[in-house]
PDB file with one MODEL, atoms N, CA, C and O in Angstrom:
MODEL        1
ATOM      1  N   MET A   1     -19.640  -6.414   3.276  1.00  0.00           N
ATOM      2  CA  MET A   1     -18.945  -5.876   2.088  1.00  0.00           C
ATOM      3  C   MET A   1     -18.265  -4.504   2.449  1.00  0.00           C
ATOM      4  O   MET A   1     -18.938  -3.587   2.921  1.00  0.00           O
ATOM      5  N   ASN A   2     -16.963  -4.388   2.224  1.00  0.00           N
ATOM      6  CA  ASN A   2     -16.412  -3.079   2.655  1.00  0.00           C
ATOM      7  C   ASN A   2     -16.386  -2.243   1.311  1.00  0.00           C
ATOM      8  O   ASN A   2     -16.715  -2.671   0.205  1.00  0.00           O
ATOM      9  N   GLU A   3     -15.925  -0.951   1.618  1.00  0.00           N
ATOM     10  CA  GLU A   3     -16.123   0.176   0.620  1.00  0.00           C
ATOM     11  C   GLU A   3     -15.418  -0.160  -0.696  1.00  0.00           C
ATOM     12  O   GLU A   3     -15.950   0.137  -1.766  1.00  0.00           O
ATOM     13  N   THR A   4     -14.231  -0.775  -0.639  1.00  0.00           N
ATOM     14  CA  THR A   4     -13.489  -1.052  -1.763  1.00  0.00           C
ATOM     15  C   THR A   4     -14.560  -2.219  -2.726  1.00  0.00           C
ATOM     16  O   THR A   4     -14.873  -1.991  -3.894  1.00  0.00           O
ATOM     17  N   GLU A   5     -14.941  -3.279  -2.066  1.00  0.00           N
ATOM     18  CA  GLU A   5     -15.720  -4.152  -2.834  1.00  0.00           C
ATOM     19  C   GLU A   5     -16.991  -3.516  -3.367  1.00  0.00           C
ATOM     20  O   GLU A   5     -17.434  -3.855  -4.464  1.00  0.00           O
ATOM     21  N   TYR A   6     -17.567  -2.631  -2.639  1.00  0.00           N
ATOM     22  CA  TYR A   6     -18.763  -1.987  -3.172  1.00  0.00           C
ATOM     23  C   TYR A   6     -18.335  -1.171  -4.316  1.00  0.00           C
ATOM     24  O   TYR A   6     -18.997  -1.357  -5.338  1.00  0.00           O
ATOM     25  N   ARG A   7     -17.366  -0.295  -4.386  1.00  0.00           N
ATOM     26  CA  ARG A   7     -16.865   0.480  -5.351  1.00  0.00           C
ATOM     27  C   ARG A   7     -16.715  -0.354  -6.702  1.00  0.00           C
ATOM     28  O   ARG A   7     -17.298  -0.036  -7.739  1.00  0.00           O
ATOM     29  N   VAL A   8     -15.957  -1.343  -6.592  1.00  0.00           N
ATOM     30  CA  VAL A   8     -15.630  -2.339  -7.649  1.00  0.00           C
ATOM     31  C   VAL A   8     -16.938  -2.877  -8.220  1.00  0.00           C
ATOM     32  O   VAL A   8     -17.078  -2.949  -9.441  1.00  0.00           O
ATOM     33  N   ILE A   9     -17.998  -3.295  -7.296  1.00  0.00           N
ATOM     34  CA  ILE A   9     -19.065  -3.817  -7.904  1.00  0.00           C
ATOM     35  C   ILE A   9     -19.890  -2.853  -8.639  1.00  0.00           C
ATOM     36  O   ILE A   9     -20.449  -3.127  -9.701  1.00  0.00           O
ATOM     37  N   GLU A  10     -19.955  -1.678  -8.027  1.00  0.00           N
ATOM     38  CA  GLU A  10     -20.618  -0.487  -8.692  1.00  0.00           C
ATOM     39  C   GLU A  10     -20.049  -0.347 -10.091  1.00  0.00           C
ATOM     40  O   GLU A  10     -20.831  -0.216 -11.033  1.00  0.00           O
ATOM     41  N   LEU A  11     -18.836  -0.364 -10.273  1.00  0.00           N
ATOM     42  CA  LEU A  11     -18.134  -0.058 -11.567  1.00  0.00           C
ATOM     43  C   LEU A  11     -18.615  -1.196 -12.473  1.00  0.00           C
ATOM     44  O   LEU A  11     -18.987  -0.928 -13.616  1.00  0.00           O
ATOM     45  N   ILE A  12     -18.624  -2.311 -12.067  1.00  0.00           N
ATOM     46  CA  ILE A  12     -18.962  -3.617 -12.971  1.00  0.00           C
ATOM     47  C   ILE A  12     -20.516  -3.352 -13.233  1.00  0.00           C
ATOM     48  O   ILE A  12     -20.956  -3.395 -14.382  1.00  0.00           O
ATOM     49  N   ARG A  13     -21.254  -3.105 -12.244  1.00  0.00           N
ATOM     50  CA  ARG A  13     -22.624  -2.923 -12.527  1.00  0.00           C
ATOM     51  C   ARG A  13     -22.926  -1.766 -13.592  1.00  0.00           C
ATOM     52  O   ARG A  13     -23.796  -1.925 -14.448  1.00  0.00           O
ATOM     53  N   GLU A  14     -22.202  -0.647 -13.506  1.00  0.00           N
ATOM     54  CA  GLU A  14     -22.393   0.461 -14.404  1.00  0.00           C
ATOM     55  C   GLU A  14     -22.009   0.017 -15.742  1.00  0.00           C
ATOM     56  O   GLU A  14     -22.812   0.334 -16.619  1.00  0.00           O
ATOM     57  N   ILE A  15     -20.940  -0.662 -16.126  1.00  0.00           N
ATOM     58  CA  ILE A  15     -20.517  -1.130 -17.422  1.00  0.00           C
ATOM     59  C   ILE A  15     -21.363  -2.161 -17.982  1.00  0.00           C
ATOM     60  O   ILE A  15     -21.730  -2.173 -19.157  1.00  0.00           O
ATOM     61  N   GLY A  16     -21.721  -3.200 -16.936  1.00  0.00           N
ATOM     62  CA  GLY A  16     -22.601  -4.342 -17.515  1.00  0.00           C
ATOM     63  C   GLY A  16     -24.002  -4.092 -17.619  1.00  0.00           C
ATOM     64  O   GLY A  16     -24.710  -4.738 -18.392  1.00  0.00           O
ATOM     65  N   LEU A  17     -24.513  -3.032 -16.752  1.00  0.00           N
ATOM     66  CA  LEU A  17     -25.812  -2.727 -16.767  1.00  0.00           C
ATOM     67  C   LEU A  17     -26.762  -3.800 -16.375  1.00  0.00           C
ATOM     68  O   LEU A  17     -27.822  -4.087 -16.932  1.00  0.00           O
ATOM     69  N   THR A  18     -26.128  -4.443 -15.154  1.00  0.00           N
ATOM     70  CA  THR A  18     -26.914  -5.567 -14.515  1.00  0.00           C
ATOM     71  C   THR A  18     -26.690  -5.691 -13.087  1.00  0.00           C
ATOM     72  O   THR A  18     -25.717  -5.189 -12.524  1.00  0.00           O
ATOM     73  N   GLU A  19     -27.603  -6.368 -12.498  1.00  0.00           N
ATOM     74  CA  GLU A  19     -27.249  -6.716 -10.943  1.00  0.00           C
ATOM     75  C   GLU A  19     -26.240  -7.651 -10.703  1.00  0.00           C
ATOM     76  O   GLU A  19     -26.116  -8.634 -11.434  1.00  0.00           O
ATOM     77  N   ILE A  20     -25.425  -7.419  -9.645  1.00  0.00           N
ATOM     78  CA  ILE A  20     -24.502  -8.341  -9.307  1.00  0.00           C
ATOM     79  C   ILE A  20     -24.806  -9.154  -8.183  1.00  0.00           C
ATOM     80  O   ILE A  20     -24.527  -8.651  -7.094  1.00  0.00           O
ATOM     81  N   GLU A  21     -25.337 -10.353  -8.181  1.00  0.00           N
ATOM     82  CA  GLU A  21     -25.930 -11.056  -7.103  1.00  0.00           C
ATOM     83  C   GLU A  21     -24.770 -11.776  -6.113  1.00  0.00           C
ATOM     84  O   GLU A  21     -24.902 -11.943  -4.901  1.00  0.00           O
ATOM     85  N   HIS A  22     -23.733 -12.118  -6.834  1.00  0.00           N
ATOM     86  CA  HIS A  22     -22.577 -12.742  -5.964  1.00  0.00           C
ATOM     87  C   HIS A  22     -21.280 -12.452  -6.725  1.00  0.00           C
ATOM     88  O   HIS A  22     -21.230 -12.047  -7.886  1.00  0.00           O
ATOM     89  N   LYS A  23     -20.303 -12.695  -5.976  1.00  0.00           N
ATOM     90  CA  LYS A  23     -18.967 -12.515  -6.535  1.00  0.00           C
ATOM     91  C   LYS A  23     -18.393 -13.534  -7.484  1.00  0.00           C
ATOM     92  O   LYS A  23     -17.414 -13.303  -8.193  1.00  0.00           O
ATOM     93  N   ASP A  24     -19.069 -14.703  -7.460  1.00  0.00           N
ATOM     94  CA  ASP A  24     -18.615 -15.775  -8.349  1.00  0.00           C
ATOM     95  C   ASP A  24     -19.079 -15.663  -9.748  1.00  0.00           C
ATOM     96  O   ASP A  24     -18.744 -16.490 -10.595  1.00  0.00           O
ATOM     97  N   LEU A  25     -19.935 -14.536 -10.035  1.00  0.00           N
ATOM     98  CA  LEU A  25     -20.289 -14.430 -11.339  1.00  0.00           C
ATOM     99  C   LEU A  25     -19.075 -14.148 -12.398  1.00  0.00           C
ATOM    100  O   LEU A  25     -18.105 -13.447 -12.109  1.00  0.00           O
ATOM    101  N   THR A  26     -19.245 -14.740 -13.569  1.00  0.00           N
ATOM    102  CA  THR A  26     -18.292 -14.583 -14.451  1.00  0.00           C
ATOM    103  C   THR A  26     -18.572 -13.342 -15.329  1.00  0.00           C
ATOM    104  O   THR A  26     -19.699 -13.047 -15.727  1.00  0.00           O
ATOM    105  N   LEU A  27     -17.396 -12.609 -15.607  1.00  0.00           N
ATOM    106  CA  LEU A  27     -17.730 -11.328 -16.443  1.00  0.00           C
ATOM    107  C   LEU A  27     -18.194 -11.581 -17.740  1.00  0.00           C
ATOM    108  O   LEU A  27     -19.070 -10.865 -18.225  1.00  0.00           O
ATOM    109  N   ILE A  28     -17.625 -12.670 -18.454  1.00  0.00           N
ATOM    110  CA  ILE A  28     -17.986 -12.795 -19.846  1.00  0.00           C
ATOM    111  C   ILE A  28     -19.274 -13.522 -19.913  1.00  0.00           C
ATOM    112  O   ILE A  28     -20.251 -13.054 -20.497  1.00  0.00           O
ATOM    113  N   ASP A  29     -19.269 -14.769 -19.259  1.00  0.00           N
ATOM    114  CA  ASP A  29     -20.460 -15.677 -19.531  1.00  0.00           C
ATOM    115  C   ASP A  29     -21.721 -15.104 -18.830  1.00  0.00           C
ATOM    116  O   ASP A  29     -22.830 -15.055 -19.362  1.00  0.00           O
ATOM    117  N   ASP A  30     -21.422 -14.670 -17.557  1.00  0.00           N
ATOM    118  CA  ASP A  30     -22.644 -14.479 -16.742  1.00  0.00           C
ATOM    119  C   ASP A  30     -23.094 -12.970 -16.884  1.00  0.00           C
ATOM    120  O   ASP A  30     -24.294 -12.708 -16.807  1.00  0.00           O
ATOM    121  N   LEU A  31     -22.277 -12.095 -17.062  1.00  0.00           N
ATOM    122  CA  LEU A  31     -22.440 -10.634 -17.269  1.00  0.00           C
ATOM    123  C   LEU A  31     -22.438 -10.005 -18.626  1.00  0.00           C
ATOM    124  O   LEU A  31     -22.765  -8.833 -18.816  1.00  0.00           O
ATOM    125  N   GLY A  32     -22.019 -10.912 -19.647  1.00  0.00           N
ATOM    126  CA  GLY A  32     -22.005 -10.555 -20.946  1.00  0.00           C
ATOM    127  C   GLY A  32     -20.889  -9.494 -21.350  1.00  0.00           C
ATOM    128  O   GLY A  32     -21.096  -8.747 -22.306  1.00  0.00           O
ATOM    129  N   PHE A  33     -19.731  -9.432 -20.636  1.00  0.00           N
ATOM    130  CA  PHE A  33     -18.747  -8.547 -21.034  1.00  0.00           C
ATOM    131  C   PHE A  33     -18.075  -9.102 -22.227  1.00  0.00           C
ATOM    132  O   PHE A  33     -17.891 -10.304 -22.421  1.00  0.00           O
ATOM    133  N   ASP A  34     -17.680  -8.024 -23.106  1.00  0.00           N
ATOM    134  CA  ASP A  34     -16.755  -8.372 -24.265  1.00  0.00           C
ATOM    135  C   ASP A  34     -15.405  -7.687 -23.981  1.00  0.00           C
ATOM    136  O   ASP A  34     -15.112  -7.170 -22.903  1.00  0.00           O
ATOM    137  N   SER A  35     -14.737  -7.733 -24.906  1.00  0.00           N
ATOM    138  CA  SER A  35     -13.225  -7.216 -24.752  1.00  0.00           C
ATOM    139  C   SER A  35     -13.207  -5.643 -24.565  1.00  0.00           C
ATOM    140  O   SER A  35     -12.306  -5.078 -23.945  1.00  0.00           O
ATOM    141  N   LEU A  36     -14.267  -4.986 -25.146  1.00  0.00           N
ATOM    142  CA  LEU A  36     -14.233  -3.524 -24.821  1.00  0.00           C
ATOM    143  C   LEU A  36     -14.670  -3.340 -23.444  1.00  0.00           C
ATOM    144  O   LEU A  36     -14.063  -2.576 -22.694  1.00  0.00           O
ATOM    145  N   LYS A  37     -15.675  -3.990 -23.079  1.00  0.00           N
ATOM    146  CA  LYS A  37     -16.150  -3.564 -21.630  1.00  0.00           C
ATOM    147  C   LYS A  37     -15.052  -3.990 -20.769  1.00  0.00           C
ATOM    148  O   LYS A  37     -14.750  -3.234 -19.846  1.00  0.00           O
ATOM    149  N   LEU A  38     -14.324  -5.217 -20.942  1.00  0.00           N
ATOM    150  CA  LEU A  38     -13.221  -5.430 -20.067  1.00  0.00           C
ATOM    151  C   LEU A  38     -12.231  -4.379 -20.175  1.00  0.00           C
ATOM    152  O   LEU A  38     -11.719  -4.145 -19.080  1.00  0.00           O
ATOM    153  N   VAL A  39     -11.832  -3.738 -21.024  1.00  0.00           N
ATOM    154  CA  VAL A  39     -10.824  -2.699 -21.022  1.00  0.00           C
ATOM    155  C   VAL A  39     -11.359  -1.427 -20.372  1.00  0.00           C
ATOM    156  O   VAL A  39     -10.667  -0.678 -19.683  1.00  0.00           O
ATOM    157  N   MET A  40     -12.784  -1.227 -20.679  1.00  0.00           N
ATOM    158  CA  MET A  40     -13.263  -0.125 -20.034  1.00  0.00           C
ATOM    159  C   MET A  40     -13.218  -0.272 -18.557  1.00  0.00           C
ATOM    160  O   MET A  40     -12.913   0.709 -17.878  1.00  0.00           O
ATOM    161  N   LEU A  41     -13.496  -1.415 -17.998  1.00  0.00           N
ATOM    162  CA  LEU A  41     -13.425  -1.747 -16.736  1.00  0.00           C
ATOM    163  C   LEU A  41     -12.217  -1.377 -16.000  1.00  0.00           C
ATOM    164  O   LEU A  41     -12.176  -0.775 -14.927  1.00  0.00           O
ATOM    165  N   LEU A  42     -11.101  -1.865 -16.798  1.00  0.00           N
ATOM    166  CA  LEU A  42      -9.662  -1.524 -16.298  1.00  0.00           C
ATOM    167  C   LEU A  42      -9.231  -0.179 -16.247  1.00  0.00           C
ATOM    168  O   LEU A  42      -8.394   0.190 -15.423  1.00  0.00           O
ATOM    169  N   VAL A  43      -9.790   0.636 -17.140  1.00  0.00           N
ATOM    170  CA  VAL A  43      -9.552   2.065 -17.273  1.00  0.00           C
ATOM    171  C   VAL A  43     -10.313   2.688 -16.003  1.00  0.00           C
ATOM    172  O   VAL A  43      -9.785   3.466 -15.208  1.00  0.00           O
ATOM    173  N   MET A  44     -11.536   2.259 -15.942  1.00  0.00           N
ATOM    174  CA  MET A  44     -12.369   2.912 -14.864  1.00  0.00           C
ATOM    175  C   MET A  44     -11.834   2.708 -13.456  1.00  0.00           C
ATOM    176  O   MET A  44     -11.877   3.558 -12.567  1.00  0.00           O
ATOM    177  N   ILE A  45     -11.325   1.482 -13.351  1.00  0.00           N
ATOM    178  CA  ILE A  45     -10.771   1.077 -12.115  1.00  0.00           C
ATOM    179  C   ILE A  45      -9.397   1.911 -11.958  1.00  0.00           C
ATOM    180  O   ILE A  45      -9.164   2.230 -10.792  1.00  0.00           O
ATOM    181  N   GLU A  46      -8.616   2.250 -12.740  1.00  0.00           N
ATOM    182  CA  GLU A  46      -7.484   3.124 -12.558  1.00  0.00           C
ATOM    183  C   GLU A  46      -7.965   4.500 -12.153  1.00  0.00           C
ATOM    184  O   GLU A  46      -7.416   5.102 -11.230  1.00  0.00           O
ATOM    185  N   GLU A  47      -8.967   5.002 -12.820  1.00  0.00           N
ATOM    186  CA  GLU A  47      -9.469   6.304 -12.729  1.00  0.00           C
ATOM    187  C   GLU A  47     -10.104   6.464 -11.278  1.00  0.00           C
ATOM    188  O   GLU A  47      -9.872   7.436 -10.558  1.00  0.00           O
ATOM    189  N   ASN A  48     -10.899   5.442 -10.942  1.00  0.00           N
ATOM    190  CA  ASN A  48     -11.674   5.607  -9.715  1.00  0.00           C
ATOM    191  C   ASN A  48     -10.882   5.423  -8.503  1.00  0.00           C
ATOM    192  O   ASN A  48     -11.212   5.977  -7.454  1.00  0.00           O
ATOM    193  N   PHE A  49      -9.874   4.687  -8.593  1.00  0.00           N
ATOM    194  CA  PHE A  49      -9.068   4.348  -7.371  1.00  0.00           C
ATOM    195  C   PHE A  49      -7.880   5.101  -7.427  1.00  0.00           C
ATOM    196  O   PHE A  49      -7.168   5.043  -6.424  1.00  0.00           O
ATOM    197  N   GLY A  50      -7.518   5.769  -8.335  1.00  0.00           N
ATOM    198  CA  GLY A  50      -6.313   6.664  -8.488  1.00  0.00           C
ATOM    199  C   GLY A  50      -5.018   5.695  -8.436  1.00  0.00           C
ATOM    200  O   GLY A  50      -4.005   5.919  -7.773  1.00  0.00           O
ATOM    201  N   ILE A  51      -5.239   4.621  -9.230  1.00  0.00           N
ATOM    202  CA  ILE A  51      -4.000   3.656  -9.294  1.00  0.00           C
ATOM    203  C   ILE A  51      -3.481   3.565 -10.811  1.00  0.00           C
ATOM    204  O   ILE A  51      -4.138   4.081 -11.715  1.00  0.00           O
ATOM    205  N   GLU A  52      -2.395   2.955 -11.029  1.00  0.00           N
ATOM    206  CA  GLU A  52      -1.873   2.781 -12.342  1.00  0.00           C
ATOM    207  C   GLU A  52      -1.630   1.136 -12.222  1.00  0.00           C
ATOM    208  O   GLU A  52      -0.844   0.671 -11.397  1.00  0.00           O
ATOM    209  N   LEU A  53      -2.334   0.383 -13.064  1.00  0.00           N
ATOM    210  CA  LEU A  53      -2.107  -0.972 -13.050  1.00  0.00           C
ATOM    211  C   LEU A  53      -0.792  -1.322 -13.877  1.00  0.00           C
ATOM    212  O   LEU A  53      -0.425  -0.588 -14.794  1.00  0.00           O
ATOM    213  N   ASP A  54      -0.158  -2.373 -13.546  1.00  0.00           N
ATOM    214  CA  ASP A  54       1.096  -2.887 -14.163  1.00  0.00           C
ATOM    215  C   ASP A  54       0.524  -3.380 -15.455  1.00  0.00           C
ATOM    216  O   ASP A  54      -0.638  -3.767 -15.581  1.00  0.00           O
ATOM    217  N   GLU A  55       1.511  -3.335 -16.504  1.00  0.00           N
ATOM    218  CA  GLU A  55       1.010  -3.921 -17.715  1.00  0.00           C
ATOM    219  C   GLU A  55       0.642  -5.367 -17.626  1.00  0.00           C
ATOM    220  O   GLU A  55      -0.246  -5.838 -18.336  1.00  0.00           O
ATOM    221  N   SER A  56       1.363  -6.126 -16.697  1.00  0.00           N
ATOM    222  CA  SER A  56       1.064  -7.624 -16.501  1.00  0.00           C
ATOM    223  C   SER A  56      -0.353  -7.723 -16.234  1.00  0.00           C
ATOM    224  O   SER A  56      -0.992  -8.677 -16.675  1.00  0.00           O
ATOM    225  N   ASP A  57      -0.986  -6.658 -15.429  1.00  0.00           N
ATOM    226  CA  ASP A  57      -2.338  -6.848 -15.023  1.00  0.00           C
ATOM    227  C   ASP A  57      -3.348  -6.362 -16.040  1.00  0.00           C
ATOM    228  O   ASP A  57      -4.535  -6.520 -15.754  1.00  0.00           O
ATOM    229  N   MET A  58      -3.034  -5.799 -17.178  1.00  0.00           N
ATOM    230  CA  MET A  58      -3.849  -5.296 -17.999  1.00  0.00           C
ATOM    231  C   MET A  58      -4.399  -6.208 -19.064  1.00  0.00           C
ATOM    232  O   MET A  58      -4.861  -5.735 -20.103  1.00  0.00           O
ATOM    233  N   ASP A  59      -4.359  -7.549 -18.826  1.00  0.00           N
ATOM    234  CA  ASP A  59      -4.763  -8.532 -19.812  1.00  0.00           C
ATOM    235  C   ASP A  59      -6.210  -8.770 -19.165  1.00  0.00           C
ATOM    236  O   ASP A  59      -6.312  -9.365 -18.092  1.00  0.00           O
ATOM    237  N   PRO A  60      -7.272  -8.307 -19.827  1.00  0.00           N
ATOM    238  CA  PRO A  60      -8.465  -8.340 -19.339  1.00  0.00           C
ATOM    239  C   PRO A  60      -9.012  -9.820 -19.263  1.00  0.00           C
ATOM    240  O   PRO A  60      -9.996 -10.060 -18.564  1.00  0.00           O
ATOM    241  N   TYR A  61      -8.394 -10.784 -19.959  1.00  0.00           N
ATOM    242  CA  TYR A  61      -8.891 -12.210 -19.967  1.00  0.00           C
ATOM    243  C   TYR A  61      -8.322 -12.955 -18.731  1.00  0.00           C
ATOM    244  O   TYR A  61      -8.553 -14.151 -18.553  1.00  0.00           O
ATOM    245  N   THR A  62      -7.639 -12.278 -17.960  1.00  0.00           N
ATOM    246  CA  THR A  62      -7.123 -13.016 -16.628  1.00  0.00           C
ATOM    247  C   THR A  62      -8.245 -12.622 -15.618  1.00  0.00           C
ATOM    248  O   THR A  62      -8.318 -13.275 -14.577  1.00  0.00           O
ATOM    249  N   LEU A  63      -9.027 -11.720 -15.817  1.00  0.00           N
ATOM    250  CA  LEU A  63     -10.085 -11.406 -14.901  1.00  0.00           C
ATOM    251  C   LEU A  63     -11.361 -12.238 -15.285  1.00  0.00           C
ATOM    252  O   LEU A  63     -12.121 -11.840 -16.168  1.00  0.00           O
ATOM    253  N   LEU A  64     -11.553 -13.304 -14.655  1.00  0.00           N
ATOM    254  CA  LEU A  64     -12.689 -14.123 -15.008  1.00  0.00           C
ATOM    255  C   LEU A  64     -13.979 -13.838 -14.344  1.00  0.00           C
ATOM    256  O   LEU A  64     -15.029 -14.001 -14.966  1.00  0.00           O
ATOM    257  N   THR A  65     -13.964 -13.345 -12.891  1.00  0.00           N
ATOM    258  CA  THR A  65     -15.057 -13.395 -12.061  1.00  0.00           C
ATOM    259  C   THR A  65     -14.987 -11.915 -11.428  1.00  0.00           C
ATOM    260  O   THR A  65     -14.017 -11.162 -11.511  1.00  0.00           O
ATOM    261  N   VAL A  66     -16.193 -11.652 -10.786  1.00  0.00           N
ATOM    262  CA  VAL A  66     -16.330 -10.355 -10.056  1.00  0.00           C
ATOM    263  C   VAL A  66     -15.198 -10.416  -8.962  1.00  0.00           C
ATOM    264  O   VAL A  66     -14.504  -9.421  -8.750  1.00  0.00           O
ATOM    265  N   GLU A  67     -15.013 -11.613  -8.257  1.00  0.00           N
ATOM    266  CA  GLU A  67     -13.958 -11.713  -7.279  1.00  0.00           C
ATOM    267  C   GLU A  67     -12.537 -11.523  -7.640  1.00  0.00           C
ATOM    268  O   GLU A  67     -11.694 -11.147  -6.825  1.00  0.00           O
ATOM    269  N   ASP A  68     -12.280 -11.802  -8.931  1.00  0.00           N
ATOM    270  CA  ASP A  68     -10.976 -11.655  -9.474  1.00  0.00           C
ATOM    271  C   ASP A  68     -10.636 -10.073  -9.603  1.00  0.00           C
ATOM    272  O   ASP A  68      -9.525  -9.595  -9.374  1.00  0.00           O
ATOM    273  N   VAL A  69     -11.817  -9.320 -10.023  1.00  0.00           N
ATOM    274  CA  VAL A  69     -11.578  -8.008 -10.114  1.00  0.00           C
ATOM    275  C   VAL A  69     -11.388  -7.299  -8.798  1.00  0.00           C
ATOM    276  O   VAL A  69     -10.582  -6.372  -8.714  1.00  0.00           O
ATOM    277  N   ILE A  70     -12.080  -7.691  -7.798  1.00  0.00           N
ATOM    278  CA  ILE A  70     -11.967  -7.234  -6.369  1.00  0.00           C
ATOM    279  C   ILE A  70     -10.532  -7.437  -5.865  1.00  0.00           C
ATOM    280  O   ILE A  70      -9.898  -6.487  -5.405  1.00  0.00           O
ATOM    281  N   ARG A  71     -10.030  -8.648  -5.948  1.00  0.00           N
ATOM    282  CA  ARG A  71      -8.758  -9.099  -5.620  1.00  0.00           C
ATOM    283  C   ARG A  71      -7.674  -8.286  -6.200  1.00  0.00           C
ATOM    284  O   ARG A  71      -6.697  -7.936  -5.539  1.00  0.00           O
ATOM    285  N   LEU A  72      -7.880  -7.943  -7.629  1.00  0.00           N
ATOM    286  CA  LEU A  72      -6.798  -7.066  -8.234  1.00  0.00           C
ATOM    287  C   LEU A  72      -6.667  -5.737  -7.661  1.00  0.00           C
ATOM    288  O   LEU A  72      -5.576  -5.226  -7.409  1.00  0.00           O
ATOM    289  N   VAL A  73      -7.968  -5.099  -7.427  1.00  0.00           N
ATOM    290  CA  VAL A  73      -8.045  -3.783  -6.775  1.00  0.00           C
ATOM    291  C   VAL A  73      -7.414  -3.743  -5.425  1.00  0.00           C
ATOM    292  O   VAL A  73      -6.675  -2.816  -5.094  1.00  0.00           O
ATOM    293  N   PHE A  74      -7.686  -4.685  -4.692  1.00  0.00           N
ATOM    294  CA  PHE A  74      -7.064  -4.880  -3.309  1.00  0.00           C
ATOM    295  C   PHE A  74      -5.646  -4.789  -3.351  1.00  0.00           C
ATOM    296  O   PHE A  74      -5.016  -4.013  -2.632  1.00  0.00           O
ATOM    297  N   ARG A  75      -5.086  -5.622  -4.241  1.00  0.00           N
ATOM    298  CA  ARG A  75      -3.581  -5.660  -4.303  1.00  0.00           C
ATOM    299  C   ARG A  75      -2.961  -4.280  -4.470  1.00  0.00           C
ATOM    300  O   ARG A  75      -1.868  -4.017  -3.967  1.00  0.00           O
ATOM    301  N   TYR A  76      -3.684  -3.373  -5.198  1.00  0.00           N
ATOM    302  CA  TYR A  76      -3.039  -2.075  -5.556  1.00  0.00           C
ATOM    303  C   TYR A  76      -3.384  -1.068  -4.385  1.00  0.00           C
ATOM    304  O   TYR A  76      -2.593  -0.235  -3.942  1.00  0.00           O
ATOM    305  N   VAL A  77      -4.770  -1.281  -3.922  1.00  0.00           N
ATOM    306  CA  VAL A  77      -5.055  -0.287  -2.801  1.00  0.00           C
ATOM    307  C   VAL A  77      -4.338  -0.551  -1.497  1.00  0.00           C
ATOM    308  O   VAL A  77      -4.202   0.387  -0.713  1.00  0.00           O
ATOM    309  N   LYS A  78      -3.875  -1.727  -1.204  1.00  0.00           N
ATOM    310  CA  LYS A  78      -3.180  -2.040  -0.013  1.00  0.00           C
ATOM    311  C   LYS A  78      -1.722  -1.456  -0.275  1.00  0.00           C
ATOM    312  O   LYS A  78      -1.087  -0.989   0.671  1.00  0.00           O
ATOM    313  N   GLU A  79      -1.225  -1.481  -1.488  1.00  0.00           N
ATOM    314  CA  GLU A  79       0.130  -1.178  -1.811  1.00  0.00           C
ATOM    315  C   GLU A  79       0.300   0.333  -1.596  1.00  0.00           C
ATOM    316  O   GLU A  79       1.411   0.775  -1.304  1.00  0.00           O
ATOM    317  N   LYS A  80      -0.841   1.198  -1.739  1.00  0.00           N
ATOM    318  CA  LYS A  80      -0.707   2.715  -1.582  1.00  0.00           C
ATOM    319  C   LYS A  80      -0.298   3.140  -0.315  1.00  0.00           C
ATOM    320  O   LYS A  80      -0.159   4.341  -0.081  1.00  0.00           O
TER     321      LYS A  80
ENDMDL
END
C-alpha cells in the first residue's frame, strides 16, 4: 500500500469509525456511510490532498467502494 492509498483509507476510517479490511468494501452497505458522510469524505479529500474536485466528481453516489475513492484521488494526485 502506498502513501496515497494509506491516507485515503485513513480518511474513510476516520469518518466511518471502522476498520477497512479490504478495498472492495462498499461505502454505504459495508461501512454504513450515508449522504452526509459521503459529502464529508469528498470535502476531507480536497482538504487533505490540496486538490479541487471537478463538479462531475462531486456526486458521492458514484463512489461505491473504497477502491473507487482511491482511484478518484489518484486521478487528481497524478495530475498535479
